[in-house]
Every structure is written in C-alpha cells, then in structure tokens.
C-alpha positions in Angstrom: -27.1 -1.9 -28.0 -27.7 -1.7 -24.3 -25.4 0.1 -21.8 -23.7 -1.4 -18.8 -23.6 0.1 -15.3 -20.9 2.5 -16.2 -22.9 4.0 -19.1 -20.7 2.5 -21.8 -22.1 0.3 -24.6 -22.1 -3.4 -23.9 -20.5 -5.8 -26.4 -22.6 -8.6 -27.7 -22.8 -11.7 -25.5 -19.5 -13.7 -25.5 -17.9 -11.2 -28.0 -14.8 -11.1 -25.8 -14.9 -14.6 -24.5 -12.1 -15.9 -26.7 -9.8 -13.0 -25.8 -10.4 -13.5 -22.1 -9.8 -17.3 -22.5 -6.4 -16.5 -24.0 -5.5 -14.1 -21.2 -6.6 -16.7 -18.7 -4.5 -19.4 -20.4 -1.4 -17.1 -20.4 -2.0 -16.5 -16.7 -2.2 -20.2 -16.0 0.9 -21.0 -18.1 3.2 -18.2 -17.1 1.8 -16.7 -13.9 1.2 -13.0 -13.3 4.3 -11.9 -15.1 2.9 -13.2 -18.3 0.3 -10.4 -18.4 0.9 -6.7 -18.8 -0.4 -4.3 -16.2 -3.3 -3.2 -18.3 -4.2 -6.9 -19.0 -4.3 -7.6 -15.3 -6.7 -4.7 -14.8 -8.6 -5.7 -17.9 -9.2 -9.2 -16.4 -10.2 -7.7 -13.0 -12.7 -5.4 -14.6 -14.2 -8.2 -16.7 -15.1 -10.0 -13.4 -17.4 -7.0 -12.6 -18.7 -6.3 -16.2 -18.3 -9.6 -18.0 -20.2 -8.6 -21.1 -18.0 -5.6 -21.9 -14.7 -5.1 -23.6 -12.7 -3.8 -20.6 -9.4 -3.3 -22.3 -10.0 0.4 -23.2 -11.1 1.2 -19.7 -8.2 -0.6 -18.2 -5.7 1.3 -20.3 -7.5 4.6 -19.5 -7.5 4.0 -15.8 -3.8 3.1 -15.7 -2.9 6.2 -17.7 -5.1 8.4 -15.6 -3.8 7.2 -12.2 -0.2 6.8 -13.3 0.2 3.0 -13.0 -1.4 -0.1 -11.6 -0.1 0.6 -8.0 -1.8 4.1 -7.7 -4.9 2.7 -9.3 -5.3 -0.2 -6.8 -4.3 2.1 -4.0 -6.9 4.7 -4.7 -9.7 4.9 -2.2 -13.3 4.0 -3.1 -14.4 7.7 -3.0 -11.8 8.7 -5.5 -12.7 5.8 -7.8 -16.4 6.6 -7.5 -15.7 10.2 -8.5 -14.2 8.9 -11.7 -17.6 7.4 -12.6 -16.7 3.8 -11.8 -19.5 1.5 -10.5 -19.4 -0.2 -7.1 -18.9 -3.5 -8.9 -15.7 -2.3 -10.6 -14.5 -0.6 -7.5 -15.0 -3.8 -5.5 -13.0 -5.8 -8.1 -10.1 -3.3 -7.8 -10.1 -3.1 -4.0 -10.4 -6.9 -3.5 -7.3 -7.3 -5.7 -5.4 -4.7 -3.5 -6.6 -6.4 -0.3 -5.6 -9.8 -1.5 -2.1 -8.6 -2.5 -1.6 -6.9 0.9 -2.8 -10.0 2.8 -0.3 -12.1 0.8 2.5 -9.8 1.7 1.4 -9.7 5.3 1.7 -13.5 5.6 5.5 -13.2 4.8 6.0 -11.2 8.0 3.5 -12.7 10.4 4.9 -14.7 13.3 8.5 -13.8 12.5 11.0 -11.4 14.0 10.7 -8.3 11.8 14.4 -7.5 11.8 15.1 -10.8 10.2 12.3 -10.3 7.6 13.4 -6.9 6.5 12.9 -7.2 2.7 9.5 -8.8 3.2 8.5 -6.0 5.6 9.7 -3.3 3.1 7.7 -4.9 0.3 4.6 -4.9 2.5 5.0 -1.3 3.6 5.7 0.0 0.1 2.6 -1.9 -1.3 0.4 -0.7 1.6 1.5 3.0 1.7 3.8 3.8 -1.3 1.0 5.0 -3.6 -1.2 6.8 -1.1 -2.2 10.3 -2.0 -2.2 11.5 1.6 0.7 11.3 4.1 0.2 8.6 6.7 2.3 7.8 9.7 2.2 4.2 10.9 4.0 2.6 13.8 5.0 -1.0 14.2 5.1 -1.9 17.9 7.4 -4.9 18.8 8.0 -7.1 21.8 11.4 -8.1 23.3 11.8 -10.7 20.6 11.1 -8.1 17.9 7.8 -9.8 17.1 5.0 -7.6 15.9 2.5 -6.6 18.6 0.5 -4.0 16.7 0.6 -2.3 13.3 -1.2 1.0 13.7 -1.8 4.2 11.7 -1.5 6.9 14.4 -2.2 9.9 12.2 -2.5 11.2 8.7 -0.8 14.4 7.5 2.7 15.9 8.0 5.1 15.2 10.8 5.7 18.9 11.5 4.4 18.9 15.1 7.1 16.4 16.1 6.9 16.8 19.9 3.1 16.2 20.0 3.5 13.0 17.9 6.4 11.7 20.0 4.3 11.8 23.2 1.5 10.0 21.3 3.8 7.2 20.1 5.5 6.6 23.4 2.2 6.6 25.3 0.8 4.0 22.9 4.0 1.9 23.2 3.7 1.9 27.0 0.0 0.9 26.7 0.8 -2.0 24.4 3.8 -3.1 26.5 6.1 -2.7 23.5 9.9 -2.6 24.0 10.8 -1.5 20.5 9.2 0.2 17.5 9.6 1.0 13.8 8.0 4.2 12.5 6.9 4.3 8.9 5.4 7.0 6.8 4.9 7.7 3.1 5.8 10.7 0.9 3.0 11.3 -1.7 5.5 13.1 -3.9 7.0 9.6 -4.5 10.5 10.6 -3.3 11.4 8.5 -0.2 14.3 10.8 0.9 13.9 11.9 4.5 13.0 15.5 5.1 14.4 17.8 7.8 11.2 17.2 9.9 11.5 13.5 9.4 15.0 13.6 10.9 13.9 15.8 13.8 10.9 13.5 14.7 13.2 10.5 14.6 15.8 12.0 16.9 13.2 13.2 19.4 11.5 9.8 19.4 14.8 8.1 20.0 15.6 10.4 23.0 12.1 9.9 24.5 12.2 6.1 23.9 15.6 5.8 25.6 14.2 7.2 28.9 11.3 4.6 28.8 13.6 1.7 27.6 11.8 1.6 24.2 14.2 1.2 21.3 13.5 2.8 17.9 14.9 0.4 15.4 14.2 2.5 12.3 12.3 5.1 10.5 11.2 3.9 7.1 9.9 6.2 4.4 8.1 4.8 1.4 7.0 6.3 -1.9 6.2 5.4 -5.4 9.9 5.7 -6.3 11.1 3.3 -3.6 11.8 3.2 0.1 14.5 4.4 2.4 15.7 3.3 5.8 17.1 6.1 8.1 19.2 3.4 9.9 20.7 2.2 6.7 21.4 5.9 5.8 23.3 6.3 9.0 20.8 8.8 10.4 20.0 6.6 13.4 
C-alpha cells in the first residue's frame, strides 16, 4: 500500500468516503456543535489528505497540543517540526484564519466599548493559546472606534517604562485619543501579575499628560480572560 505525504499508509480509494459523508451530513444538520473537536480536525485534515483515514492523526494532534485551540493556534514552524506536511498545515491555519476573520467582523465599524464581549472573544481566540507572550494595543479615536490593532512587542512586560514610551509615541503618531492594552499569559492563567499592574499604572499616568485615555488592560489565556478595569485595578 502506498504512503501519503506524511509517511503514513494510505487507505484504499473511497475507504473513508461513507464516514466523511456522515460527518458532513451531521455538520449540515446540526452545525459545528454537532461534531466533536477531533471530528472537526479530522474533517480538516481530510481536505489535505483525502485518501487517508485522518481520525487517528486528529486525535493524536489534539492530545499532543492540549486541545483544538492550541493546535490551530500553533505556528507553521511548530507544526512542521511535528512532521506535518504543508498541505495539512495549510488546512489547519486556514481554519484558524477564517475563525479569526469571522470574530473580527463582529467588532469592525463599532465602538469597542459597546462590543465588549465580541472584543473579548476575538482577543482570546487570537492570543489565548499562543506559546509566547505577546503585547497588543488597540488604538481608538474619540468615538472609541478602532484605528489600529497592533502587536508592539513579544516577551514579558518587565521593562515597563520603555514600553510605555513606545505605546504613547505610537498613539500620538496615529492620532489616537484612547487605547486598550492586551497581552496573553502562556501559562493559561489570565490573572494580572505585579508587572502587569505596574505597566498599566505607568501607562495611565503617561497617557493622562497627553490626553490619551487607557480604557482597559485585558489579559487572556487558555483558562479565560480578565479585565483590569472590571477588577477595580484601573
């Protein structure tokens, strides 16, 4: 029996056609919630390697990465090091990109403060499963509409004063009157650290002098998200 591009044996032609047709019909009838996580991934993989039984690989990848979120959020290099082909990686990454684009449409063209749940869903999907800490800033105009959504750096927030200057300078360049700072905790726990609190307070003080409001500091992780404003820290 021939091997596929991942080095695993291929199933005979159409050997899995009936099973996939049943998955597809369940998807049509009940929507995405009708399929288990491994079944969603199994179907995705089948688009890249249609002549292979992809259920074992789907279950293996979900177990290995700790869930469908971390799997879809893994970068191409990490997936490639696991021995996956570019076709399979492309199927996984296009699913992630499509999901994020859908979530983005829920906040586009709307004041972010009135779309808070939609914003939180997008941020958690985009950053909650990342293996590296990333700091993102949402720059807003006077109507709290999004001007720019930018990743300003990756890594810890320990050098707070350096980052504060960078954020304020960028806000001035963009003509922003307010901002929301967001970062992820790769540990999964979204509770703010001492350094997170220090950065936020320094940013508020610096923004006040330049008439730039800091609406919130949101922290996301695999276990959820936290708002420092909701926690009474702002």
